[in-house]
PyMOL commands that place a pseudoatom at each C-alpha (Angstrom):
pseudoatom trace, name=CA, resn=MET, resi=1, chain=A, elem=C, hetatm=0, pos=[93.614, 59.860, 147.564]
pseudoatom trace, name=CA, resn=GLY, resi=2, chain=A, elem=C, hetatm=0, pos=[91.539, 59.872, 144.660]
pseudoatom trace, name=CA, resn=SER, resi=3, chain=A, elem=C, hetatm=0, pos=[92.149, 59.332, 141.165]
pseudoatom trace, name=CA, resn=GLY, resi=4, chain=A, elem=C, hetatm=0, pos=[89.717, 62.212, 140.132]
pseudoatom trace, name=CA, resn=ARG, resi=5, chain=A, elem=C, hetatm=0, pos=[90.798, 65.523, 138.346]
pseudoatom trace, name=CA, resn=HIS, resi=6, chain=A, elem=C, hetatm=0, pos=[91.733, 68.527, 140.954]
pseudoatom trace, name=CA, resn=GLY, resi=7, chain=A, elem=C, hetatm=0, pos=[90.866, 71.384, 139.226]
pseudoatom trace, name=CA, resn=ALA, resi=8, chain=A, elem=C, hetatm=0, pos=[88.724, 72.225, 136.029]
pseudoatom trace, name=CA, resn=ALA, resi=9, chain=A, elem=C, hetatm=0, pos=[90.098, 72.116, 132.726]
pseudoatom trace, name=CA, resn=ARG, resi=10, chain=A, elem=C, hetatm=0, pos=[90.552, 75.319, 131.035]
pseudoatom trace, name=CA, resn=PRO, resi=11, chain=A, elem=C, hetatm=0, pos=[88.547, 76.074, 127.479]
pseudoatom trace, name=CA, resn=PRO, resi=12, chain=A, elem=C, hetatm=0, pos=[90.419, 76.127, 124.627]
pseudoatom trace, name=CA, resn=VAL, resi=13, chain=A, elem=C, hetatm=0, pos=[92.109, 79.822, 123.302]
pseudoatom trace, name=CA, resn=GLY, resi=14, chain=A, elem=C, hetatm=0, pos=[89.975, 79.571, 120.009]
pseudoatom trace, name=CA, resn=VAL, resi=15, chain=A, elem=C, hetatm=0, pos=[86.949, 79.560, 121.799]
pseudoatom trace, name=CA, resn=LEU, resi=16, chain=A, elem=C, hetatm=0, pos=[87.759, 81.933, 124.067]
pseudoatom trace, name=CA, resn=VAL, resi=17, chain=A, elem=C, hetatm=0, pos=[88.607, 84.594, 121.781]
pseudoatom trace, name=CA, resn=ARG, resi=18, chain=A, elem=C, hetatm=0, pos=[85.622, 83.720, 119.484]
pseudoatom trace, name=CA, resn=LEU, resi=19, chain=A, elem=C, hetatm=0, pos=[83.144, 84.909, 122.674]
pseudoatom trace, name=CA, resn=GLU, resi=20, chain=A, elem=C, hetatm=0, pos=[85.120, 88.555, 122.206]
pseudoatom trace, name=CA, resn=ARG, resi=21, chain=A, elem=C, hetatm=0, pos=[85.973, 88.781, 118.367]
pseudoatom trace, name=CA, resn=THR, resi=22, chain=A, elem=C, hetatm=0, pos=[85.423, 92.235, 118.408]
pseudoatom trace, name=CA, resn=ASP, resi=23, chain=A, elem=C, hetatm=0, pos=[88.203, 92.865, 121.382]
pseudoatom trace, name=CA, resn=PHE, resi=24, chain=A, elem=C, hetatm=0, pos=[90.922, 90.595, 120.010]
pseudoatom trace, name=CA, resn=LEU, resi=25, chain=A, elem=C, hetatm=0, pos=[90.494, 92.200, 116.673]
pseudoatom trace, name=CA, resn=LEU, resi=26, chain=A, elem=C, hetatm=0, pos=[90.745, 95.471, 118.037]
pseudoatom trace, name=CA, resn=LEU, resi=27, chain=A, elem=C, hetatm=0, pos=[94.108, 94.751, 119.549]
pseudoatom trace, name=CA, resn=GLY, resi=28, chain=A, elem=C, hetatm=0, pos=[95.344, 92.636, 116.563]
pseudoatom trace, name=CA, resn=LEU, resi=29, chain=A, elem=C, hetatm=0, pos=[94.829, 96.078, 114.765]
pseudoatom trace, name=CA, resn=GLN, resi=30, chain=A, elem=C, hetatm=0, pos=[96.858, 97.583, 117.457]
pseudoatom trace, name=CA, resn=ILE, resi=31, chain=A, elem=C, hetatm=0, pos=[99.561, 95.322, 116.850]
pseudoatom trace, name=CA, resn=LEU, resi=32, chain=A, elem=C, hetatm=0, pos=[99.462, 95.870, 113.316]
pseudoatom trace, name=CA, resn=ALA, resi=33, chain=A, elem=C, hetatm=0, pos=[99.797, 99.521, 113.596]
pseudoatom trace, name=CA, resn=ALA, resi=34, chain=A, elem=C, hetatm=0, pos=[102.646, 99.179, 116.055]
pseudoatom trace, name=CA, resn=VAL, resi=35, chain=A, elem=C, hetatm=0, pos=[104.529, 97.010, 114.106]
pseudoatom trace, name=CA, resn=VAL, resi=36, chain=A, elem=C, hetatm=0, pos=[103.808, 98.874, 110.641]
pseudoatom trace, name=CA, resn=VAL, resi=37, chain=A, elem=C, hetatm=0, pos=[105.229, 102.090, 112.544]
pseudoatom trace, name=CA, resn=MET, resi=38, chain=A, elem=C, hetatm=0, pos=[108.042, 100.361, 113.441]
pseudoatom trace, name=CA, resn=VAL, resi=39, chain=A, elem=C, hetatm=0, pos=[109.092, 99.030, 109.671]
pseudoatom trace, name=CA, resn=VAL, resi=40, chain=A, elem=C, hetatm=0, pos=[108.554, 102.996, 108.504]
pseudoatom trace, name=CA, resn=SER, resi=41, chain=A, elem=C, hetatm=0, pos=[110.141, 105.011, 110.693]
pseudoatom trace, name=CA, resn=GLY, resi=42, chain=A, elem=C, hetatm=0, pos=[113.261, 102.626, 111.899]
pseudoatom trace, name=CA, resn=PRO, resi=43, chain=A, elem=C, hetatm=0, pos=[114.984, 102.495, 115.139]
pseudoatom trace, name=CA, resn=LEU, resi=44, chain=A, elem=C, hetatm=0, pos=[116.102, 106.094, 115.662]
pseudoatom trace, name=CA, resn=SER, resi=45, chain=A, elem=C, hetatm=0, pos=[112.773, 107.202, 115.467]
pseudoatom trace, name=CA, resn=ILE, resi=46, chain=A, elem=C, hetatm=0, pos=[110.841, 107.762, 118.655]
pseudoatom trace, name=CA, resn=ALA, resi=47, chain=A, elem=C, hetatm=0, pos=[108.120, 106.824, 117.005]
pseudoatom trace, name=CA, resn=PHE, resi=48, chain=A, elem=C, hetatm=0, pos=[109.795, 103.500, 116.755]
pseudoatom trace, name=CA, resn=TRP, resi=49, chain=A, elem=C, hetatm=0, pos=[110.010, 102.753, 120.596]
pseudoatom trace, name=CA, resn=VAL, resi=50, chain=A, elem=C, hetatm=0, pos=[106.467, 103.819, 121.042]
pseudoatom trace, name=CA, resn=ALA, resi=51, chain=A, elem=C, hetatm=0, pos=[104.968, 101.478, 118.538]
pseudoatom trace, name=CA, resn=ILE, resi=52, chain=A, elem=C, hetatm=0, pos=[107.123, 98.680, 120.444]
pseudoatom trace, name=CA, resn=ALA, resi=53, chain=A, elem=C, hetatm=0, pos=[105.121, 100.010, 124.004]
pseudoatom trace, name=CA, resn=VAL, resi=54, chain=A, elem=C, hetatm=0, pos=[102.015, 100.005, 122.035]
pseudoatom trace, name=CA, resn=ALA, resi=55, chain=A, elem=C, hetatm=0, pos=[103.180, 96.229, 120.392]
pseudoatom trace, name=CA, resn=VAL, resi=56, chain=A, elem=C, hetatm=0, pos=[103.957, 94.779, 124.168]
pseudoatom trace, name=CA, resn=ALA, resi=57, chain=A, elem=C, hetatm=0, pos=[101.136, 96.646, 125.866]
pseudoatom trace, name=CA, resn=SER, resi=58, chain=A, elem=C, hetatm=0, pos=[98.371, 95.215, 123.536]
pseudoatom trace, name=CA, resn=VAL, resi=59, chain=A, elem=C, hetatm=0, pos=[100.089, 92.296, 123.647]
pseudoatom trace, name=CA, resn=THR, resi=60, chain=A, elem=C, hetatm=0, pos=[99.600, 91.926, 127.794]
pseudoatom trace, name=CA, resn=LEU, resi=61, chain=A, elem=C, hetatm=0, pos=[96.389, 93.244, 127.396]
pseudoatom trace, name=CA, resn=ALA, resi=62, chain=A, elem=C, hetatm=0, pos=[95.450, 90.376, 124.855]
pseudoatom trace, name=CA, resn=VAL, resi=63, chain=A, elem=C, hetatm=0, pos=[96.587, 88.125, 127.094]
pseudoatom trace, name=CA, resn=ARG, resi=64, chain=A, elem=C, hetatm=0, pos=[94.996, 88.943, 130.388]
pseudoatom trace, name=CA, resn=ARG, resi=65, chain=A, elem=C, hetatm=0, pos=[91.355, 89.147, 128.500]
pseudoatom trace, name=CA, resn=ILE, resi=66, chain=A, elem=C, hetatm=0, pos=[91.961, 85.520, 127.370]
pseudoatom trace, name=CA, resn=ASP, resi=67, chain=A, elem=C, hetatm=0, pos=[93.359, 84.779, 130.891]
pseudoatom trace, name=CA, resn=ARG, resi=68, chain=A, elem=C, hetatm=0, pos=[90.467, 86.759, 132.221]
pseudoatom trace, name=CA, resn=LEU, resi=69, chain=A, elem=C, hetatm=0, pos=[87.698, 85.337, 129.883]
pseudoatom trace, name=CA, resn=SER, resi=70, chain=A, elem=C, hetatm=0, pos=[88.974, 81.690, 130.749]
pseudoatom trace, name=CA, resn=ARG, resi=71, chain=A, elem=C, hetatm=0, pos=[88.466, 82.583, 134.902]
pseudoatom trace, name=CA, resn=ASP, resi=72, chain=A, elem=C, hetatm=0, pos=[85.037, 83.743, 133.690]
pseudoatom trace, name=CA, resn=GLU, resi=73, chain=A, elem=C, hetatm=0, pos=[84.193, 80.654, 132.010]
pseudoatom trace, name=CA, resn=LEU, resi=74, chain=A, elem=C, hetatm=0, pos=[85.477, 78.052, 135.124]
pseudoatom trace, name=CA, resn=ARG, resi=75, chain=A, elem=C, hetatm=0, pos=[83.209, 80.199, 137.794]
pseudoatom trace, name=CA, resn=GLY, resi=76, chain=A, elem=C, hetatm=0, pos=[80.270, 79.780, 134.966]
pseudoatom trace, name=CA, resn=GLU, resi=77, chain=A, elem=C, hetatm=0, pos=[80.754, 76.102, 134.853]
pseudoatom trace, name=CA, resn=GLU, resi=78, chain=A, elem=C, hetatm=0, pos=[80.652, 76.035, 138.978]
pseudoatom trace, name=CA, resn=LEU, resi=79, chain=A, elem=C, hetatm=0, pos=[77.660, 77.743, 139.133]
pseudoatom trace, name=CA, resn=LEU, resi=80, chain=A, elem=C, hetatm=0, pos=[75.649, 74.805, 137.387]
for i in range(1, 80): cmd.bond("trace and resi %d" % i, "trace and resi %d" % (i + 1))
show_as sticks, trace
zoom trace
């Protein structure tokens, strides 16, 4: 067996966020708005539970976007 690396290293998250700054800014604003709605409305309101769903969906979308960007970066390096 060789002593080389198996697979490419993923780029840092900060680099990926800078690539799509506006997307992550909008996702961050969605999360912030959802948290504000949760704080203002309280757990007995339906808006609270909808805001939780929005916050979870926004975090999920951000993680998926980071994963997609890192795969695209790795794929771009393979073409070189």
